[in-house]
SELUM-534706 format. One record per residue (C-alpha): residue number from 1; residue in one letter; x, y, z. Coordinates in steps of 0.02 Angstrom, whole numbers, m for minus. Each point is the difference from the previous one (the first is absolute). Layout:
! SELUM-534706
  seq  type      c1      c2      c3
  NUM     A       X       Y       Z
...
! end
This chain:
! SELUM-534706
  seq  type      c1      c2      c3
    1     M     325    1189      68
    2     N      62     150      98
    3     R      55     158     m88
    4     I     128     130      53
    5     K     m45     165     m83
    6     G     m60     175      40
    7     W    m162     m95      29
    8     F     m51    m174     m45
    9     T    m108     m79    m132
   10     P    m134    m112      74
   11     F      11    m182     m46
   12     F    m140    m122     m29
   13     F     m85    m122     115
   14     M      90    m167      m4
   15     A     m69    m171     m37
   16     G      60    m165      64
   17     L     m23     m80     170
   18     F     126    m134      45
   19     V      66     m80     158
   20     T     184     m41     m22
   21     A     137     130     m18
   22     M     163     m14     m97
   23     V     161      84      53
   24     L     123      61    m133
   25     T     187      m5      31
   26     G     152      25    m111
   27     C      44    m148    m110
   28     G     144     m40    m114
   29     S     m79    m135    m106
   30     S    m169     m65     m51
   31     G      m1    m161      99
   32     G     m45    m169     m69
   33     G     159     m80      67
   34     S      45    m183      21
   35     D    m117     m26     147
   36     A    m155      23    m107
   37     V    m108    m155     m23
   38     T      24     m81    m171
   39     A     m51    m180      32
   40     A    m136     m48    m123
   41     S     m47    m151     106
   42     L     m84     105     136
   43     E    m190      m1       1
   44     K     m68     165     m60
   45     G    m153     111      12
   46     D     m61     158     m87
   47     V      35     180      47
   48     V     m54     160     m88
   49     I      95     162      36
   50     S     m77     170     m39
   51     L      74     173      17
   52     T     m82     166      44
   53     D      42     161      92
   54     A     m71     137     108
   55     E     m17     173     m71
   56     G     113     152      m7
   57     D      28     152    m113
   58     F     117     m89    m121
   59     E     m27      10    m187
   60     K     117    m148     m19
   61     Y      93    m113     122
   62     E      86    m131    m107
   63     V     128    m119      76
   64     D      58    m178     m34
   65     I     m49    m150     105
   66     A     148    m119      m7
   67     S     m63    m139     113
   68     I    m144     m62     106
   69     M      61    m140     112
   70     L    m114     m97     119
   71     T      70     m87     155
   72     R     m79    m153      78
   73     K     m11     m30     186
   74     N     146    m124     m14
   75     G     111     131     m82
   76     D     m15     m60    m181
   77     K     m11     141    m127
   78     V     m95       3    m163
   79     E      21     130    m139
   80     T    m169      46     m77
   81     L      47     134    m127
   82     P      64     m72    m165
   83     L      91     158     m56
   84     M      26     182      47
   85     T    m161      99     m15
   86     R     m19     188     m21
   87     V    m149      76      91
   88     D     m76     174       4
   89     F     m79       1     173
   90     A     m90     165     m34
   91     Q    m115     m92    m122
   92     Y     m62    m125     129
   93     V     m88     111     127
   94     Q    m174     m68     m35
   95     L      56    m153     m94
   96     S      87    m163      42
   97     E     102     m91    m132
   98     I      19    m189      m1
   99     L     189     m15       0
  100     T      32    m187      m4
  101     T     m82    m167      34
  102     G      82    m167      21
  103     A      32    m155     103
  104     I     115       7     151
  105     P      43    m133     132
  106     L    m135     m37     128
  107     G      16      73     173
  108     A     m23     154     107
  109     Y      96     153     m60
  110     T      43     126     136
  111     H     112     124     m91
  112     A      20      80    m171
  113     T     141     102     m73
  114     M     m19     124    m141
  115     V     146      88     m85
  116     L     m34     172     m77
  117     D     128      75    m118
  118     Y       0     192      m8
  119     S     154       8    m114
  120     N    m105      48    m152
  121     A    m152      66      92
  122     D    m114     121     m91
  123     I     m88     105     132
  124     Q    m100     154     m49
  125     V     m97     121     110
  126     E    m117     143     m40
  127     V      82     171      20
  128     D    m108     151     m45
  129     G    m111    m112    m106
  130     V     145     m76     m97
  131     S      64    m180      13
  132     T     181      18      56
  133     P     133    m137      18
  134     A      63     m22     178
  135     V     154     m80      79
  136     A     m20    m134     134
  137     Q     113      m5     153
  138     D       4     m83     171
  139     V     m19      94     165
  140     D     188      35       2
  141     G      m4      79    m173
  142     N      81    m148     m89
  143     S     m56     m56    m172
  144     L    m107    m156       1
  145     T      49    m161     m86
  146     K     m72    m166      59
  147     L    m110     m13     153
  148     E     m48    m164      79
  149     V    m175     m18      70
  150     R     m11    m125     142
  151     V    m176     m54      44
  152     K     m58     m86     158
  153     L    m177     m58     m30
  154     D    m132      19     134
  155     I      21    m147     120
  156     N    m189     m23      m2
  157     R     m11       1    m190
  158     P     149     m92     m77
  159     L       7     m46    m184
  160     V     m52    m183       2
  161     I      22    m101    m160
  162     A    m100    m162       5
  163     P     m58    m125    m134
  164     G    m150      67     m95
  165     I     m10     160     103
  166     P      70     151     m96
  167     A      61     153      94
  168     H      10     184     m45
  169     L     141     113      62
  170     S     m35     185     m29
  171     L     146     123      10
  172     D     m32     186      27
  173     F     124     144     m15
  174     D     m56     154      97
  175     L      64     150     m99
  176     E     m66     130     123
  177     A      80     m73     157
  178     T     160     m48     m91
  179     N      53     163     m82
  180     T      39     180      45
  181     V      18     115    m151
  182     D      97     164      m7
  183     T     m71      94    m149
  184     L     109     154      27
  185     A     155     m99     m48
  186     V      46     m10    m185
  187     P     m31    m138     m42
  188     P    m123     m45     138
  189     L      66    m119     133
  190     V     m95    m152      61
  191     T      59     m66     169
  192     V     m50    m181      19
  193     E     m42     m80     168
  194     P     m92    m150     m70
  195     T    m157     m77      69
  196     L     m67    m148     m96
  197     I    m140    m108      64
  198     A     m74    m169     m45
  199     E    m146    m112      37
  200     V     m39    m183     m26
  201     N    m172     m26     m80
  202     P     m40     185      30
  203     D    m166      42      81
  204     F     m14     168     m88
  205     D      58     m56    m172
  206     H    m171      36     m73
  207     L      31     187      23
  208     K     111       4    m154
  209     R     m24     m64    m176
  210     H     120    m135     m54
  211     R      87      m2    m168
  212     I      85    m144     m88
  213     R     103      28    m158
  214     G      75    m127    m117
  215     L     m25    m111    m151
  216     L    m149    m107     m48
  217     S      62    m178      34
  218     D    m161    m102     m12
  219     I    m184      26     m37
  220     D    m150    m111      37
  221     E    m143      51    m114
  222     R    m123    m123      77
  223     E      25      64     178
  224     E      38     178     m59
  225     T     157       9     106
  226     F     181      34     m46
  227     E     176      m4      72
  228     I     135     133       6
  229     A     189     m22       7
  230     I      42     143     117
  231     R     111     146     m56
  232     P     m18     126     142
  233     F      27     188      m5
  234     R     110      56    m146
  235     H      78    m166     m47
  236     R      10     m14    m188
  237     I    m164     m79     m41
  238     H      52     m61    m173
  239     R     182     m53      13
  240     D      30     m64     177
  241     A       6    m191      m9
  242     R       1     m24     188
  243     H    m159      23      99
  244     F     m63      16     178
  245     G    m121    m145       0
  246     K    m176     m21     m68
  247     L    m172      38      68
  248     K    m175     m51     m53
  249     I    m118     143     m45
  250     V    m187     m23      29
  251     P    m111     132     m85
  252     S    m186      25      33
  253     A    m150      60     m97
  254     E      42     178      57
  255     T     184      m6     m53
  256     T      42     134    m128
  257     Y     126     m25    m140
  258     E      98     110    m118
  259     V      98     m98    m131
  260     D      93      95    m137
  261     G    m117     146      31
  262     E    m158    m106     m16
  263     T    m111      m8     154
  264     G    m120    m128      71
  265     E     m74     m67     160
  266     G     m22    m177      68
  267     S      m3    m137    m131
  268     K       8     124    m145
  269     G     157      75      73
  270     F      77    m170      31
  271     E     m27     m42    m185
  272     L     113     146     m44
  273     L     136     m67     113
  274     A     m21    m179     m64
  275     Q      48      60    m175
  276     K     174      49      59
  277     V     150    m114     m13
  278     L      96     m61     151
  279     R     133     120      68
  280     T    m114     149     m36
  281     P      31     139     129
  282     V    m138       7     131
  283     I     m38     110     151
  284     V    m138     m50     121
  285     F     m77      99     143
  286     G    m100     m86     136
  287     E      20     m94     164
  288     F     111    m145      49
  289     N     m90    m142      89
  290     V     127     m82     115
  291     R    m100    m155      43
  292     E     m42     m44    m180
  293     R     167      64     m67
  294     V     m86      88    m144
  295     F      m8     181     m56
  296     K    m179      63     m23
  297     A       0     123    m144
  298     R     m98     161     m10
  299     E      92      80    m147
  300     V     109     m78    m135
  301     L     114      89    m124
  302     A      88     m97    m138
  303     G     100      19    m160
  304     S      34     177     m57
  305     S    m112      65     141
  306     V     143     m40     121
  307     P     113     153      24
  308     G     184     m18     m41
  309     G     m26    m120    m144
  310     V      18      33    m185
  311     R     m59     182      11
  312     D      53     149     104
  313     A    m119      38     142
  314     V     m20     159     102
  315     R    m105      16     158
  316     G     m51     169      73
  317     S    m138     131      18
  318     I     m73     109    m138
  319     I      27     181      54
  320     A     m59      84    m161
  321     R     m79     m36    m169
  322     S       3      99    m162
  323     G     m88     m86    m144
  324     D      77    m171     m21
  325     I     154      39     105
  326     L       5     m49     183
  327     T     128      64     125
  328     V      45    m132     130
  329     R      98      39     159
  330     G      71    m110     137
  331     A      35    m127    m134
  332     T      93    m163      15
  333     L      74     m81    m156
  334     L     m20    m189       6
  335     R     124     m97    m106
  336     D      21    m187      29
  337     E     108     m15     156
  338     R      11     188      34
  339     A    m119     130      69
  340     I      65     178     m26
  341     I     m79     150      87
  342     L      m4     141    m127
  343     R      46     175      54
  344     Q     m84      81    m149
  345     D    m180       4     m58
  346     V     m54    m120    m135
  347     K    m100      55    m153
  348     V    m118    m136     m61
  349     L     m65       2    m179
  350     L    m170     m81     m24
  351     G     m84     m53    m162
  352     E    m157     m81     m68
  353     N      80    m171      21
  354     T      50      27     181
  355     K     m80    m139     101
  356     V     m67      48     172
  357     T     m43    m119     142
  358     K     m53      33     179
  359     Q      53     m93     157
  360     G    m155     m86      70
  361     K    m104      30    m157
  362     H     m35    m123    m141
  363     H    m115     m14    m148
  364     S    m133     m86     105
  365     D     m11     155     113
  366     E     m42     129    m132
  367     M     m59      m8    m179
  368     D     104     147     m62
  369     P     184     m40     m27
  370     L     131     117      69
  371     D     101     116    m111
  372     K     128     140      12
  373     E    m134     126      51
  374     D     m17     m91     166
  375     L     174      59      52
  376     S     m10     157     106
  377     V     100     104     123
  378     G      37     m87     165
  379     Q     m19    m176     m67
  380     R     140    m121      47
  381     V      53     m96    m153
  382     L     114    m137     m65
  383     I      51      38    m179
  384     F      73    m123    m125
  385     G      84      69    m155
  386     K     165      56     m74
  387     I     100     124     103
  388     S     121     128     m72
  389     G     115     127      78
  390     T     137      m8     131
  391     V     m41     m67     173
  392     N      47     138     123
  393     T      76     m57     166
  394     D     101     159      35
  395     V     m46      65     173
  396     L      39     181     m42
  397     S     m80      10    m172
  398     D    m169      76     m43
  399     R    m120    m143     m32
  400     I    m118     111    m100
  401     V     128      53    m132
  402     A      16    m166     m91
  403     P    m155    m106      23
  404     L      m3    m178     m61
  405     S    m135     m53    m122
  406     I     m88    m165     m26
  407     D     m94     m42    m158
  408     A    m157     m94      49
  409     T     m92      24    m164
  410     E      11    m188     m27
  411     G      21     m39     184
  412     L    m102     m30     156
  413     V     m49     111     148
  414     R     m66     m86     157
  415     M     m99     110     119
  416     L      59     m52     173
  417     Y     m92      30     161
  418     T      24     183      49
  419     S      m1      70     178
  420     V     m70     172      43
  421     V      10      84     171
  422     G     m89     157      56
  423     T    m130      78     114
  424     V    m187     m31     m16
  425     N     m99     156     m51
  426     A    m172     m78     m20
  427     I     m87    m169      m7
  428     A    m147     m31    m118
  429     S     m73    m167      52
  430     D    m142      10    m127
  431     T     123       5    m146
  432     A     134    m103      88
  433     E     129     137     m22
  434     I     130      86     108
  435     E      73     172     m34
  436     M     176      23      67
  437     T     148     119      m2
  438     L     147     m98     m69
  439     R     164      m2      94
  440     A      94    m133     m98
  441     I     m16    m127    m140
  442     N     105    m158      11
  443     G      96      79     143
  444     R      50     154    m102
  445     A     m46     179      41
  446     I    m151      64     m95
  447     E      97     154     m60
  448     I      96    m101    m130
  449     F    m159     m51     m94
  450     D     m65     106    m144
  451     F    m188     m32     m15
  452     T     m19     102    m161
  453     G    m126     m86    m114
  454     T     m67    m118     132
  455     D    m142     110      67
  456     S      59     m53     175
  457     D      23     120     145
  458     P     119     m67     134
  459     A     m88     111     129
  460     A    m168     m79     m44
  461     Y      48    m174     m59
  462     V    m153    m112     m23
  463     V      17    m185      37
  464     A    m132    m127     m54
  465     T      m8    m133     135
  466     G    m125    m118     m80
  467     G     m55    m133     124
  468     L     135      38     128
  469     T     m56      44     175
  470     L      24     183      47
  471     A       6     m35     187
  472     E     188      30       3
  473     A     m17     174     m76
  474     E     m26     156     106
  475     V      m6     182     m55
  476     G     159      93      48
  477     E      97    m160      28
  478     P     138     m75    m107
  479     I     m40    m145    m115
  480     R      93    m116    m118
  481     L     m77     m87    m150
  482     R      63    m125    m125
  483     G     m66     m22    m176
  484     H      17      80    m172
  485     V      m6     177     m70
  486     A    m145      45    m115
  487     S      29      13    m188
  488     F      87     157     m65
  489     G    m122     146     m11
  490     A    m145    m104      69
  491     A      m3      68     179
  492     P     m97       8     111
  493     P       5    m123      80
  494     D     189      12       2
  495     F      39    m168      78
  496     F     m80    m171      17
  497     A      41     m80     168
  498     R      24    m186      29
  499     T      45      17     185
  500     I     m26     139     126
  501     M      85      28     167
  502     D     m13     135     132
  503     V     182      46      34
  504     S     m34      m6     186
  505     G     m34    m185     m24
  506     I     163     m33     m92
  507     R     135     m82     100
  508     A     104     142      69
  509     T     179      13      60
  510     M      47      83     164
  511     V     181      59       8
  512     V      78      76     156
  513     H     184      45      21
  514     W      74      51     168
  515     D     155     109     m13
  516     P      97     m45     101
  517     A     m61    m176      37
  518     T     m94     m13     164
  519     Q     m25    m130     135
  520     T    m170      75      45
  521     P     m98       3    m164
  522     F    m165     m56      77
  523     I    m123      79     121
  524     S     m63    m176      31
  525     S      29    m172     m73
  526     S     m94    m164      18
  527     E     m65    m143    m103
  528     S    m149     112     m38
  529     G     105     131     m88
  530     L     139     130       3
  531     E     m34     184      39
  532     L     136     105     m81
  533     D      88     145      85
  534     L      47     123    m138
  535     T     125      93     108
  536     G     162      15     m96
  537     V     m65     m63    m167
  538     G      87      49    m161
  539     R     m77      69    m159
  540     L     m85    m166     m38
  541     H    m150     m30     112
  542     H    m137     m25    m126
  543     V    m129    m119     m72
  544     F       4     m27    m188
  545     R    m149     m53    m105
  546     T      59      m4    m181
  547     R     124     130     m65
  548     Q    m122     143       5
  549     Y     m70     m11     177
  550     L     100      10     160
  551     T     m49      45     176
  552     E     120      70     131
  553     L     m17     m85     168
  554     T     m36     113     148
  555     P      32     m30     186
  556     E    m187       0      41
  557     P     m81    m121      m4
  558     A     153    m110      22
  559     P      32     m99    m161
  560     Q     m28    m186      23
  561     V      64    m160     m81
  562     L    m127    m137      33
  563     P       4    m187     m38
  564     S     m82     m55    m161
  565     S    m186     m31      12
  566     E      20    m135    m133
  567     G     101    m121     106
  568     R     184     m41     m19
  569     G     117     138     m57
  570     R     185      23     m33
  571     Y      95     104     127
  572     A     189      19     m13
  573     I     139      72     108
  574     R     164      44     m85
  575     Q     151      28     111
  576     S     187     m10     m38
  577     G     m30     m76    m172
  578     A    m111    m140      66
  579     V    m187     m15     m19
  580     S    m121     m87     118
  581     V    m177     m30     m60
  582     H    m160     m35      94
  583     S    m170     m48     m67
  584     D     m83      44     167
  585     F     m12     184      45
  586     G      15     m33     187
  587     D     163     m96     m24
  588     F      64     143    m107
  589     V     m40     130     135
  590     N      79    m105     138
  591     D     160     m25     m99
  592     L      10     185     m45
  593     T     m32      54     181
  594     Q     140    m110      64
  595     R     123      69    m126
  596     L     m45     181      40
  597     A      24     m39     184
  598     G     179     m48     m42
  599     D     115     107    m106
  600     A    m106       9    m159
  601     A     m83     160     m65
  602     L    m137      15    m130
  603     A      51      94    m158
  604     R    m136     m41    m127
  605     L    m173     m76      m1
  606     Y     m97     m58    m153
  607     A    m177     m70       8
  608     R    m125     m45    m135
  609     G    m184     m37       7
  610     R    m167      88      20
  611     Y      15     178      65
  612     T    m134      97      93
  613     R      35     185     m17
  614     I    m107      64     146
  615     T      87    m109     130
  616     Q     170      m5     m90
  617     S      m3    m189      20
  618     M      74    m131    m114
  619     S     m65    m179       0
  620     A     165     m74     m57
  621     R      21    m164     m91
  622     W     183      45     m23
  623     A     122      97     108
  624     T     188      20       5
  625     V     102      93     129
  626     V     184      44     m18
  627     L     102       9     160
  628     R     170      80      28
! end
């Protein structure tokens, strides 16, 4: 996402590597006309469609998907989406959701068409630390309604449906490359030049967790497997009679369960699930196996542990604690089919009967059960209870004046994985600890957190790394860790890490804008790489590694975009509303060179991959250029 402001707010690195681009054009209806295939006599095969997106600075990007139509090589069309589906793309940056699964006529599918409806879009961006509703418009300043996404699949990788051979079509919406945001306008304006991408049986699908949401439709206690009737995204999980197909779930001995607040692992966890009646709400995280057409579960939530069910649920970060009262900011209220971003803080009341669970932790891990004293400042939480107060959505109001409250004295608080980013001060290998200066927690500036009562010092924050390797950590360098905050008042250590990553090793995003567009953006270009000429660049000529760390590109040494060292990539050229995609870097460079030799000029370049700061070189698995 690009920002127009006195300066800009850095956006995140983006996930998702795909090889087929979609072009959005204006549309007056949702499709599904008389030429769609309806003959039940045609032989059919299985297809699974998942949805994800690449990252941007949006707090919320919620639109309706009205249709997903697949077109066979002979021109026949098949509708795959049973009903309109509302999707918040901002929630699927590091997560793919199984959207639908079903049988469609056999054959090779060469095109797909998606219809997005912006009529009731809910788009919110961060302005001065506050989630602020924005208005979407096209490049001519017109309000958006329905947009039709026409997809031409890679000629070398068509969607082939054959007997007994399931296929997986992954759709990816790139928020960063699609949107330009003017935060000086009131309300903020989002100009949409859409870039959506897709891949058949995606090579890089393992980079994101998959989620499947729905109702328990069958359970096999002997095999310890179960089946879900899919209800994706925010479809009403209790009342919606129609579904999006079914999928078999295969747990393992390491699968963790939380059912009505009770936790277990492996067979013990499965026993908790087996006690539930059919049509119980279930959410499963794991990986989809295309060849076996099964979903391999790592984590299972069921019953009242599923957000948006019989109890109110609020998700956010604890920014302060006083006695048994937590203050949560950046909260999202989850209610059945709706997810509402709250503009005010939420006060959470704890009690002796408050149940506490921890993502990734179960009774077999530790003897001592969790309780309310384990909830401390910085921890990301999902709270179930009874909410009171007025939900504040007024852009101009003061969110601090009238906080909401949620009574969790008889409720449940789940400690979610928490992300901390900062700079390494010291490494103590003998005690397996890292001391760091915190820059952000869960993507939020450290200044908003009140550490009173925690015994934590954000300038000397101690992280216990356990058995994790410390090879990625280096004094003076940025680092990102994922895990859980220590119990309230029990620091140090302040944080228990489950994963550790040197920020220099995180996939970075290189963004360069030329203003005006230029026909000579490269010092040299070949199948070995592109050397960028920064003459005439605009304000954006940077590399971003998480929100907190950005590097301005300099003319020397010349910044480089190199082909991926991991094999096939996804390289796109967008010109005059059309997108051409190449999986081979050399083909991409040749196509781009020919266009620049004509009347095209390069306006914007985006590349993602591994960045080497000393040489200013990006080993790109993904790149998009925009020509004028």
